[in-house]
C-alpha positions in Angstrom: -76.3 -48.4 77.7 -72.8 -47.0 77.3 -70.4 -47.6 74.4 -66.7 -47.0 73.8 -64.7 -48.0 70.8 -67.3 -50.6 69.8 -67.4 -52.3 73.2 -70.6 -52.2 75.1 -70.8 -52.2 78.9 -74.3 -52.7 80.2 -75.5 -51.4 83.5 -79.1 -52.6 83.0 -80.6 -54.2 79.9 -84.3 -55.0 79.5 -85.1 -58.3 77.7 -86.3 -56.5 74.6 -83.2 -54.3 74.3 -81.6 -53.9 70.8 -78.4 -55.8 70.0 -75.1 -54.0 70.1 -74.5 -51.5 67.3 -71.4 -51.7 65.1 -70.5 -48.0 65.5 -67.6 -46.1 66.9 -64.0 -46.1 65.6 -63.6 -48.7 62.9 -60.5 -50.3 61.6 -61.4 -53.2 59.4 -61.3 -53.7 55.6 -63.6 -56.7 55.7 -66.3 -56.2 58.4 -69.7 -55.9 56.6 -71.8 -54.9 59.6 -75.3 -56.3 60.0 -77.9 -57.7 62.3 -77.5 -60.4 64.9 -80.7 -62.2 65.9 -79.6 -63.4 69.3 -76.9 -62.4 71.8 -75.7 -61.5 75.2 -76.9 -58.0 74.7 -80.4 -59.3 75.5 -79.5 -60.4 79.0 -78.6 -58.5 82.1 -75.0 -57.9 82.8 -74.6 -57.8 86.6 -70.8 -57.7 87.2 -68.0 -55.2 86.7 -66.0 -57.9 84.8 -68.8 -58.7 82.3 -69.7 -57.1 79.0 -70.6 -57.4 75.3 -68.2 -56.5 72.5 -69.5 -55.6 69.0 -68.4 -57.4 65.9 -66.9 -54.1 64.6 -64.6 -54.0 67.7 -63.7 -57.6 67.3 -62.7 -57.1 63.6 -60.7 -53.9 64.3 -57.9 -56.0 65.9 -54.9 -57.2 63.8 -54.5 -60.9 64.7 -52.3 -63.9 63.8 -55.0 -66.5 64.1 -58.8 -66.6 64.5 -58.9 -67.4 68.2 -57.0 -64.3 69.0 -60.1 -62.2 68.4 -61.0 -63.3 72.0 -58.2 -61.2 73.3 -60.7 -58.4 73.0 -61.9 -59.8 76.3 -59.9 -57.9 79.0 -57.3 -60.1 80.7 -57.6 -63.1 78.3 -54.5 -64.4 76.5 -54.8 -66.7 73.4 -51.6 -68.4 72.3 -50.4 -71.5 70.4 -47.7 -74.1 71.1 -48.2 -76.3 68.0 -49.4 -76.2 64.5 -52.1 -73.7 63.4 -54.8 -76.2 63.1 -54.7 -77.2 66.7 -56.8 -75.5 69.4 -55.3 -72.5 71.1 -54.1 -72.3 74.7 -55.9 -69.8 77.0 -54.8 -67.9 80.1 -57.2 -65.9 82.3 -57.3 -64.8 85.9 -54.3 -66.8 87.0 -55.2 -69.9 85.1 -53.4 -71.8 82.5 -56.6 -73.0 81.0 -54.8 -75.4 78.7 -57.0 -75.8 75.6 -60.2 -74.7 77.5 -60.5 -76.6 80.8 -62.1 -73.6 82.8 -63.3 -71.2 80.1 -66.6 -72.2 78.5 -66.8 -71.1 74.8 -70.0 -71.1 72.7 -70.5 -70.2 69.1 -74.1 -69.5 68.0 -75.5 -71.5 71.0 -73.3 -74.5 70.4 -70.6 -75.6 72.8 -67.0 -75.5 71.5 -65.4 -77.3 74.6 -65.1 -81.0 74.2 -65.4 -83.2 77.3 -63.6 -86.5 77.6 -61.4 -85.4 74.7 -58.4 -87.3 73.3 -56.0 -84.4 73.9 -57.3 -82.6 76.9 -60.5 -82.0 78.9 -62.5 -79.1 77.6 -60.5 -78.9 74.3 -61.9 -75.8 72.5 -60.9 -75.5 68.9 -61.9 -72.1 67.5 -60.2 -72.4 64.1 -63.6 -72.7 62.4 -64.5 -69.2 63.5 -64.9 -66.6 60.7 -64.3 -63.2 62.4 -66.1 -61.2 59.7 -69.4 -63.0 60.6 -69.2 -62.2 64.3 -72.1 -59.9 65.4 -71.4 -59.8 69.2 -69.3 -61.4 71.9 -70.7 -61.7 75.4 -68.2 -62.5 78.2 -68.4 -63.3 81.9 -65.7 -63.8 84.4 -66.2 -66.1 87.4 -68.9 -68.7 88.3 -71.7 -66.2 89.1 -74.1 -66.7 86.2 -76.9 -69.3 86.0 -76.5 -70.0 82.2 -72.9 -71.0 82.7 -72.1 -74.5 83.8 -69.2 -76.9 82.9 -65.8 -75.3 82.2 -67.0 -71.8 83.2 -65.3 -71.3 86.6 -62.7 -68.8 85.2 -65.1 -67.3 82.6 -67.3 -67.9 79.6 -67.5 -66.4 76.1 -70.6 -66.6 73.9 -70.0 -65.7 70.2 -73.0 -64.9 68.0 -72.9 -64.7 64.2 -74.8 -62.1 62.1 -78.1 -63.1 60.6 -78.0 -60.5 57.9 -75.1 -58.5 56.4 -75.4 -54.8 55.7 -73.2 -55.4 52.7 -71.9 -58.5 51.0 -68.1 -59.0 51.1 -65.4 -60.6 49.1 -61.8 -60.4 50.2 -58.4 -61.9 49.7 -55.3 -61.7 51.9 -51.7 -62.4 50.9 -48.9 -62.4 53.5 -45.6 -63.6 54.8 -44.7 -67.3 55.2 -47.1 -68.5 52.6 -50.3 -67.0 54.2 -53.2 -67.0 51.7 -56.8 -66.5 52.6 -60.0 -65.9 50.6 -63.4 -65.1 52.0 -66.8 -64.5 50.4 -70.0 -63.8 52.3 -73.4 -62.7 51.1 -76.9 -62.4 52.4 -80.1 -62.2 50.2 -83.8 -62.0 51.0 -85.5 -65.3 50.7 -89.2 -65.7 51.3 -90.1 -63.9 54.5 -86.5 -64.2 55.8 -82.9 -63.9 54.8 -80.3 -66.4 53.6 -76.7 -65.9 54.5 -73.9 -67.9 52.9 -70.1 -67.7 53.5 -67.1 -69.6 52.4 -63.5 -69.4 53.4 -60.2 -71.0 52.3 -56.8 -70.6 53.8 -53.2 -71.8 53.5 -50.2 -71.1 55.8 -46.7 -72.4 56.1 -45.3 -70.2 58.9 -41.6 -69.5 59.6 -40.9 -73.1 60.6 -38.1 -75.3 59.1 -40.8 -77.9 58.5 -43.7 -75.8 57.0 -47.1 -76.0 58.7 -48.6 -76.6 55.3 -52.0 -75.7 56.8 -54.9 -76.3 54.4 -58.3 -75.1 55.7 -61.8 -75.0 54.2 -64.8 -73.4 56.1 -68.4 -72.7 55.2 -71.6 -71.3 56.8 -75.2 -71.2 55.6 -78.0 -69.7 57.6 -81.7 -69.0 57.0 -83.4 -66.6 59.5 -86.6 -64.8 60.0 -87.8 -62.2 62.5 -86.0 -60.6 65.4 -84.1 -61.5 68.5 -87.4 -61.9 70.5 -89.7 -63.1 67.8 -88.0 -65.2 65.1 -86.0 -68.3 64.2 -82.8 -69.3 62.4 -81.4 -72.6 61.1 -77.6 -72.8 60.5 -75.3 -75.3 59.0 -71.5 -75.1 59.4 -68.7 -77.2 57.8 -65.0 -77.0 58.6 -62.0 -79.2 57.7 -58.2 -78.6 58.2 -54.9 -80.5 58.1 -51.4 -79.4 59.1 -47.9 -80.2 60.1 -46.9 -79.1 63.6 -43.7 -77.6 65.0 -44.3 -78.2 68.7 -42.4 -76.7 71.7 -38.7 -77.5 71.7 -36.1 -77.8 74.5 -33.8 -74.8 75.0 -30.7 -77.0 75.1 -31.4 -78.3 71.6 -31.1 -74.7 70.3 -28.2 -73.6 72.5 -26.2 -76.7 71.5 -26.9 -76.0 67.8 -28.9 -79.2 67.2 -31.8 -77.2 65.7 -32.6 -73.6 65.1 -35.2 -71.5 66.9 -37.8 -72.4 64.4 -36.8 -76.0 64.0 -38.3 -79.3 65.2 -37.1 -82.6 66.7 -39.9 -84.6 65.0 -40.8 -83.4 61.5 -43.8 -85.8 61.3 -45.9 -84.2 64.1 -49.2 -82.7 62.9 -52.9 -83.3 62.6 -56.2 -83.1 60.9 -59.7 -82.2 62.1 -63.3 -81.8 60.9 -66.4 -80.2 62.4 -69.9 -80.3 60.8 -72.9 -78.9 62.6 -76.6 -78.2 62.2 -78.2 -75.9 64.7 -81.5 -73.9 65.2 -82.9 -71.3 67.5 -86.4 -70.0 68.1 -87.8 -67.2 70.2 -91.3 -65.7 70.9 -92.4 -62.9 73.1 -95.8 -62.1 74.6 -97.2 -59.8 77.3 -95.7 -61.9 80.0 -92.1 -62.3 78.7 -89.9 -64.2 76.2 -89.5 -67.9 75.5 -86.3 -69.1 73.7 -85.3 -72.5 72.5 -82.2 -73.8 70.7 -80.8 -77.2 69.6 -77.7 -78.5 67.8 -76.1 -81.6 66.5 -72.3 -81.7 65.8 -70.1 -84.3 64.0 -66.5 -83.9 65.1 -63.3 -85.8 64.4 -59.6 -85.1 65.2 -56.2 -86.8 64.8 -53.1 -85.4 66.5 -49.5 -86.7 66.2 -47.2 -85.3 68.9 -43.8 -86.0 70.3 -43.1 -83.9 73.4 -40.4 -86.0 75.0 -38.5 -87.3 71.9 -36.7 -90.5 73.1 -37.5 -90.6 76.9 -40.0 -93.5 76.9 -38.7 -95.4 73.8 -35.1 -94.7 73.0 -35.3 -96.8 69.8 -38.6 -95.8 68.1 -39.2 -92.4 69.8 -42.1 -91.1 71.8 -44.5 -90.0 69.1 -48.2 -90.8 69.8 -51.4 -90.4 67.9 -54.6 -89.1 69.7 -57.9 -89.9 67.9 -61.2 -88.3 68.8 -64.4 -89.1 66.9 -67.8 -88.1 68.2 -71.4 -87.0 67.6 -72.8 -84.7 70.1 -76.2 -83.1 70.4 -78.1 -81.0 72.9 -80.1 -77.8 73.4 -81.6 -75.2 75.7 -85.0 -73.9 76.5 -85.7 -70.9 78.7 -88.4 -68.5 79.7 -88.2 -65.0 81.1 -91.3 -63.9 83.1 -91.9 -60.2 83.5 -93.7 -59.4 86.8 -93.6 -57.4 90.0 -92.8 -58.0 93.6 -95.0 -55.9 95.9 -95.1 -53.4 93.1 -91.4 -53.5 92.3 -90.1 -54.4 88.8 -89.1 -58.1 88.8 -88.0 -60.8 86.3 -87.8 -64.6 86.8 -85.8 -66.7 84.4 -85.9 -70.5 84.2 -84.1 -72.8 81.8 -83.1 -76.3 81.0 -79.9 -77.4 79.1 -79.0 -80.9 77.9 -76.0 -82.4 76.1 -75.0 -85.9 75.0 -71.7 -87.0 73.5 -71.2 -90.4 71.8 -67.4 -90.6 71.7 -64.7 -92.9 70.4 -61.3 -91.9 71.8 -57.9 -93.5 71.4 -54.2 -93.2 72.1 -51.7 -95.0 70.0 -47.9 -95.2 69.9 -46.5 -94.2 66.5 -43.3 -93.5 64.7 -43.4 -91.0 61.8 -47.2 -91.4 62.0 -47.0 -95.1 61.5 -48.9 -97.3 64.0 -46.9 -99.3 66.5 -49.2 -100.2 69.4 -52.4 -99.3 71.2 -52.4 -97.6 74.6 -56.1 -97.3 74.8 -59.1 -97.4 72.5 -62.3 -96.5 74.4 -66.0 -95.8 73.7 -67.7 -93.3 76.0 -71.3 -92.2 76.3 -71.5 -89.0 78.3 -74.8 -87.1 79.0 -75.7 -84.2 81.2 -78.7 -82.1 82.0 -79.0 -78.8 83.9 -81.8 -76.7 85.4 -81.3 -73.1 86.3 -83.4 -70.4 87.9 -82.8 -66.7 88.6 -84.9 -63.9 90.2 -84.0 -60.3 89.4 -85.6 -57.4 91.3 -85.1 -53.6 91.2 -85.7 -52.7 94.8 -84.9 -49.0 94.6 -83.4 -46.6 92.1 -80.0 -47.5 93.5 -80.3 -51.3 94.3 -81.1 -54.3 92.1 -80.4 -58.0 93.0 -80.2 -61.3 91.3 -80.6 -64.6 93.2 -80.5 -67.9 91.5 -79.1 -71.4 91.4 -78.0 -74.0 88.9 -78.3 -77.8 89.2 -76.3 -80.1 87.0 -76.4 -83.9 86.6 -73.9 -86.1 84.8 -73.8 -89.7 83.6 -71.1 -91.6 81.8 -70.7 -95.1 80.4 -67.1 -96.0 79.6 -66.3 -99.1 77.6 -62.6 -99.5 77.6 -60.4 -101.9 75.8 -58.9 -102.5 79.3 -61.9 -104.1 81.0 -60.8 -103.0 84.5 -61.2 -99.4 83.3 -64.7 -99.8 82.1 -67.7 -98.7 84.2 -70.5 -96.3 84.8 -70.5 -93.1 86.7 -73.0 -90.5 88.0 -72.6 -87.2 89.7 -74.5 -84.0 90.4 -73.9 -80.6 91.8 -76.0 -77.6 92.8 -74.5 -74.1 92.9 -75.9 -70.8 94.1 -75.5 -67.6 92.0 -75.9 -64.3 93.8 -75.4 -60.7 92.7 -76.2 -57.1 93.8 -75.7 -53.8 92.0 -75.7 -50.5 93.9 -76.0 -47.1 92.2 -75.6 -45.2 90.1 -74.2 -42.4 92.1 -72.2 -39.8 90.2 -72.2 -42.2 87.2 -70.7 -44.9 89.3 -72.0 -48.4 90.2 -70.8 -51.0 92.7 -71.2 -54.7 92.0 -71.0 -57.6 94.4 -71.1 -61.2 93.2 -70.8 -64.7 94.7 -71.3 -68.1 93.1 -70.3 -71.7 92.8 -69.1 -73.5 89.6 -67.4 -76.6 88.5 -65.6 -78.5 85.8 -66.1 -82.1 84.8 -63.2 -84.4 84.6 -62.6 -86.9 81.7 -65.0 -89.7 82.2 -62.2 -92.3 81.6 -60.4 -91.0 84.7 -63.6 -91.4 86.8 -63.9 -95.1 86.1 -60.3 -96.2 85.5 -58.6 -98.4 88.1 -55.3 -99.4 86.4 -52.7 -97.7 84.3 -53.5 -98.4 80.6 -49.8 -98.5 79.8 -48.9 -100.8 82.8 -52.1 -102.6 83.8 -50.4 -104.2 86.8 -50.3 -100.8 88.5 -53.4 -99.4 90.2 -54.3 -95.7 89.9 -56.7 -93.5 91.8 -60.0 -92.5 90.3 -60.8 -88.9 89.8 -64.0 -87.2 91.0 -66.4 -86.6 88.1 -67.3 -83.0 89.0 -64.8 -80.7 90.7 -66.4 -77.7 92.5 -65.2 -74.1 92.6 -66.3 -71.0 94.6 -66.0 -67.4 93.4 -66.3 -64.0 95.0 -66.1 -60.6 93.3 -66.5 -56.9 94.2 -66.3 -54.4 91.4 -67.0 -50.8 90.4 -67.8 -49.1 87.0 -67.5 -45.4 86.4 -68.7 -43.3 83.4 -68.3 -39.8 84.9 -66.0 -38.6 82.1 -67.7 -38.3 78.7 -66.7 -41.2 76.5 -64.6 -42.9 79.2 -65.7 -46.1 80.9 -63.4 -47.6 83.6 -64.1 -50.6 85.7 -62.2 -52.2 88.6 -62.8 -55.7 89.9 -61.4 -57.6 92.9 -61.9 -61.4 92.7 -61.2 -64.6 94.4 -61.7 -68.2 93.1 -61.2 -71.4 95.1 -60.9 -74.9 93.6 -61.3 -78.0 95.7 -59.0 -79.9 93.4 -57.6 -79.7 89.9 -57.4 -83.4 89.1 -56.9 -83.7 85.3 -57.0 -86.7 83.0 -53.8 -86.7 81.0 -54.7 -87.4 77.4 -51.0 -87.7 76.5 -50.6 -90.7 78.7 -54.1 -92.0 79.3 -53.8 -91.6 83.1 -55.2 -89.3 85.8 -52.8 -86.9 87.5 -54.2 -85.6 90.8 -53.6 -82.0 91.7 -54.0 -80.0 94.9 -56.6 -77.4 96.0 -55.9 -73.9 94.8 -56.9 -70.3 95.6 -56.6 -67.4 93.2 -57.2 -63.7 94.0 -56.5 -60.7 92.0 -57.5 -57.3 90.5 -58.7 -56.4 87.0 -58.7 -52.8 85.7 -60.3 -52.1 82.4 -60.5 -48.7 80.5 -62.2 -47.8 77.2 -62.2 -44.2 76.0 -64.1 -43.0 72.9 -62.1 -39.8 72.5 -64.0 -38.8 69.3 -66.4 -40.7 67.0 -63.3 -41.8 65.0 -60.7 -42.3 67.8 -60.7 -44.7 70.7 -58.2 -45.8 73.3 -58.1 -48.9 75.5 -56.0 -50.2 78.4 -56.5 -53.3 80.6 -54.4 -54.7 83.4 -54.9 -57.9 85.4 -52.7 -58.9 88.4 -53.3 -62.3 90.0 -51.9 -64.3 92.9 -52.4 -68.1 92.3 -51.3 -70.5 95.0 -52.0 -74.1 96.2 -54.1 -73.7 99.3 -52.6 -76.7 101.1 -49.0 -77.0 102.4 -46.5 -79.1 100.6 -42.7 -79.1 100.7 -42.5 -79.0 96.9 -43.9 -75.4 96.9 -47.1 -73.4 96.7 -46.9 -71.8 93.3 -49.3 -73.1 90.6 -47.2 -73.9 87.5 -48.0 -71.8 84.4 -50.2 -69.4 86.4 -49.8 -65.9 84.9 -49.3 -63.1 87.5 -49.6 -60.1 85.1 -51.5 -59.6 81.9 -51.8 -56.2 80.2 -53.0 -54.8 76.9 -53.4 -51.4 75.3 -54.7 -50.2 72.0 -55.6 -47.2 69.8 -58.1 -47.4 67.0 -59.0 -44.7 64.5 -61.2 -44.5 61.4 -64.7 -44.0 60.1 -66.7 -45.4 57.2 -64.5 -43.7 54.5 -60.9 -42.8 54.4 -58.0 -43.8 56.5 -58.3 -46.3 59.4 -55.9 -48.1 61.6 -55.1 -49.9 64.9 -52.1 -50.4 67.1 -52.3 -53.2 69.8 -49.9 -54.0 72.6 -50.1 -57.2 74.6 -48.0 -58.1 77.6 -47.9 -61.7 79.0 -45.9 -61.6 82.2 -43.4 -64.2 83.5 -44.9 -67.3 85.2 -43.6 -70.0 87.6 -42.9 -73.2 85.7 -42.6 -75.4 88.8 -44.1 -75.3 92.3 -41.1 -73.8 94.2 -40.8 -70.9 91.7 -37.2 -71.7 91.0 -37.8 -71.9 87.3 -39.7 -69.2 85.5 -40.7 -68.2 82.0 -39.7 -65.0 80.4 -42.3 -62.3 79.7 -43.7 -61.7 76.2 -44.5 -58.3 74.8 -46.0 -58.0 71.4 -47.0 -55.1 69.2 -49.4 -55.5 66.2 -50.4 -52.8 63.8 -52.9 -52.1 61.0 -53.3 -49.3 58.5 -55.8 -49.1 55.6 -58.1 -47.0 53.4 -61.8 -47.3 52.7 -62.7 -46.0 49.2 -66.1 -44.6 48.4 -66.8 -47.4 45.9 -66.8 -50.1 48.6 -63.2 -51.2 48.0 -60.8 -51.3 51.0 -57.1 -52.0 51.2 -55.3 -52.7 54.5 -51.9 -53.8 55.7 -51.4 -55.7 59.0 -47.9 -55.9 60.5 -47.7 -58.7 63.2 -44.9 -58.6 65.8 -44.0 -55.1 64.6 -40.9 -54.9 66.7 -39.7 -58.4 65.7 -39.6 -59.5 69.4 -37.6 -62.7 70.0 -40.1 -63.9 72.5 -41.9 -67.1 73.3 -45.6 -67.8 72.8 -45.5 -70.3 75.6 -42.9 -72.0 77.9 -43.0 -75.3 79.8 -40.6 -77.1 82.1 -40.4 -80.9 82.0 -38.1 -83.9 81.4 -37.3 -84.9 77.8 -34.5 -86.9 76.2 -32.4 -86.2 73.1 -30.4 -88.9 71.4 -27.2 -89.7 73.3 -28.5 -88.2 76.6 -28.8 -90.2 79.9 -31.8 -92.6 80.0 -33.4 -90.5 82.7 -33.6 -87.5 80.5 -33.0 -83.9 81.2 -35.4 -81.4 82.9 -35.4 -78.3 80.7 -37.5 -75.3 79.5 -39.4 -76.1 76.4 -40.7 -73.2 74.3 -42.6 -72.3 71.2 -41.4 -69.0 69.7 -43.4 -66.1 68.5 -43.3 -65.8 64.8 -41.0 -63.1 63.4 -42.4 -59.9 61.9 -45.0 -60.8 59.2 -47.1 -58.6 56.9 -50.5 -59.4 55.5 -52.2 -57.3 52.7 -56.0 -57.5 52.4 -58.0 -56.3 49.5 -61.7 -56.3 50.2 -64.9 -55.3 48.3 -68.2 -54.6 50.0 -71.2 -54.4 47.8 
């Protein structure tokens, strides 16, 4: 097991291996350290693009919002186009993943992605994440891994919280633009186990003309006993937030002086959300292997008010709409790893079953200033799925090990629409192979080869719908329930220089179709088959125990794989993503971090005639750990005060007085100007 700057890259991990350690260069005033009772570190990592990141490394990064901690995953961009309470937008491997369509995210064994969601398929809201509680983050790229199913074609991220804190913490942060945050977390022995309790409160206005007025409350309680292979835990989480939203705005509105760069064309946009969950996990080992089981139930609700086109559809009342999502979902997983041998060769077999059921009420309504005007759709959906997976892992020689497996998924949906023609039931299934081989090590170098199939589900309403809910006289085409993908990867990892780990991966990913249900309109928009191929280069160098360097680069070519006169470019697909960082510090004294992130230009339409501008950001942190457990740190976000965009779109909208057909224009959401945040933390 090799480690650099808190990031752990695994060449071979036995089932009983210890979890990742929180050592190396540290740059956090609030990370308590501790023990995590479950995690990716307990499973083999068999690809050059996979790895596990420690909680210490996650917390060494100065970030604007909780979801940005995932930018520790090489090549992953996390951004925002709306208010701070809304789910982030993700970019990875040539995908605009929207709010989570093809990146599967789990927190403590619970899915974050919401299927058949009011705003977008796979919507993954990570704003309930408390970074200081993160023990480890496991990441995969590509559809090569048997535990990964829906939404995991581009990649997956599994976040595990700590079971026990090394030290209790209390911190407060004050910052620019009305940023206020308080956090307290403690763990105490209770009976034969440990009780961990944490609470968080936050407010934030942002630089916007109409303040975000974010109000957020968050809590976690966990009781745990035992270890990762012999123990259990029960966890409750509660999260609530409300906010105003300054959405993306058209360039012409700024250039014509109608609004400023941080202005809005509809000051009543915004939202509220809540998430309440109860989950448990259990594991037991014996001479033959390890058995694990987990289960969860989640109560979730969300309301969003958005106006992206202003007066295009309704020149009198405006185009604002409300999206409502209310659901209860539950599910679980049980797996068994069998230790054995094949003709005297070391071997493992893993089998597992996963289930999930969502009982959903989802609606779309026309509104003005958040006041109801009419119903577009108001549907009830019951969606259930089950999966079985199997993988065989064999070490054939000192220089060759293989993994061969498959995953079978079955889906069922019952849609009860307020438009009877769009009601119905649907079933679908898919079986995907998962193959991998690792050659080496030779001269501290390993070669990885991976192949696998994946998929994402489409919104169940698009699978059963036959008419446009806005204009029921118009027929629409149904979407397939499950859309397959196929991935290929060849990679190399080298550790020949002390402290330096470098990896290089060449990948390709084909999608049969990218049909998407448009939650903004209640209709399905068919897309074309796509092919993406690219290269990822990742470097992590532990120069000394107190100094670490990082540098990552991803270059991707994303194209529609059929021929069409409109063009071959996939809109919003990033070509170049790069990052670099330096982290210094130990347990006492000075610490700091400097992070650079580059988000390259992207085609905004198929013929590549309209492109976004690149975004380059620099964030910094400096602080001091006193010997009495008190720490003080200062984060400076957007250190160079770059006048860049978080995200850019190109579509038709209409301002008052413009032609009824509207105007095609770039719509952007700006990066916040330079902001400072001062954190005072006590660990005891």
